[in-house]
C-alpha positions in Angstrom: 121.4 121.9 122.9 119.9 119.7 120.7 116.8 117.2 120.6 117.2 113.6 120.3 115.4 114.2 116.8 118.1 116.2 115.8 120.3 113.7 116.3 118.8 111.4 114.4 118.8 113.4 111.0 122.4 112.6 111.1 122.7 109.2 109.4 126.5 108.1 110.8 127.5 105.0 109.6 130.8 102.3 109.9 132.8 102.0 106.4 135.7 100.5 105.4 138.4 102.2 103.6 138.8 100.5 100.7 141.2 103.1 99.0 143.1 106.2 99.6 145.6 108.2 97.6 147.2 111.6 97.7 144.7 114.6 96.7 148.1 116.8 95.4 145.0 119.5 94.0 143.7 120.2 97.4 144.7 123.4 99.0 145.3 121.9 102.3 147.3 118.3 102.1 144.7 115.5 101.9 143.8 111.9 100.8 141.2 110.9 99.0 139.3 108.0 100.0 137.1 105.6 98.7 134.9 104.0 101.5 132.6 100.5 101.4 129.3 100.9 103.4 128.4 97.8 102.5 124.5 97.6 101.1 125.0 101.1 101.1 127.8 100.8 98.0 130.8 103.0 98.1 131.4 106.5 98.8 134.1 109.1 97.9 135.2 111.6 100.5 138.5 113.9 100.5 140.2 113.9 104.5 143.1 116.0 105.8 144.5 112.9 108.0 147.8 113.6 106.3 149.7 113.8 109.3 149.1 110.6 111.4 148.4 108.4 108.3 149.3 107.2 105.2 147.5 105.4 102.6 148.8 102.1 103.1 148.4 102.4 106.8 144.4 103.6 106.3 143.8 101.1 103.3 141.3 98.4 105.0 140.7 100.4 108.3 136.9 101.1 109.3 136.6 104.5 109.9 133.2 106.6 110.9 131.4 109.1 108.2 128.4 110.7 108.2 126.8 109.8 104.8 123.7 112.2 104.3 125.5 115.8 104.0 125.2 116.5 100.0 128.2 116.2 97.8 130.8 118.9 97.9 133.2 120.1 95.2 136.4 120.0 96.5 138.9 121.1 93.8 139.0 118.4 90.8 136.5 115.9 93.4 133.0 115.4 94.5 132.9 114.5 98.1 129.7 112.0 99.0 130.6 111.9 103.0 132.4 113.2 106.0 134.5 111.1 107.8 134.7 112.0 111.3 138.1 112.5 113.7 139.4 114.4 116.6 141.6 117.1 115.8 144.1 118.3 118.1 145.5 122.0 118.3 148.1 121.0 116.2 145.6 120.2 113.5 146.4 116.1 113.3 142.9 114.3 113.0 143.0 111.4 115.0 139.8 109.1 113.1 137.3 107.6 114.5 136.8 104.1 114.1 135.5 100.9 115.7 137.3 99.1 118.8 136.4 95.9 116.9 135.2 94.9 113.3 131.4 96.0 112.6 129.7 95.1 109.5 130.1 98.1 106.9 126.9 100.4 106.7 126.0 99.8 110.1 124.6 102.9 111.7 126.1 104.7 114.5 123.4 105.6 117.3 
């Protein structure tokens, strides 16, 4: 069990994917994403979501991401946030998103 204080340390925000492209340098199939978090700016990330999404289907969609992890080097790319998703037994990632439109940068609590 974690405390409420522990949970509030994780900064989870809503953002819109503004760019998605293949990431052939990654060890596992992935896309490079650029996500708009409103007043917080844009962040880049690598996401292993190629089984259920294409760059065209994910661009323009809102996603939920953790934005306060330290940057992580992945091949020749620096990931600045972690997109959240549910992973099934086949390794398919279903992204967490909003049911309706929410302002980019809105905090999840």
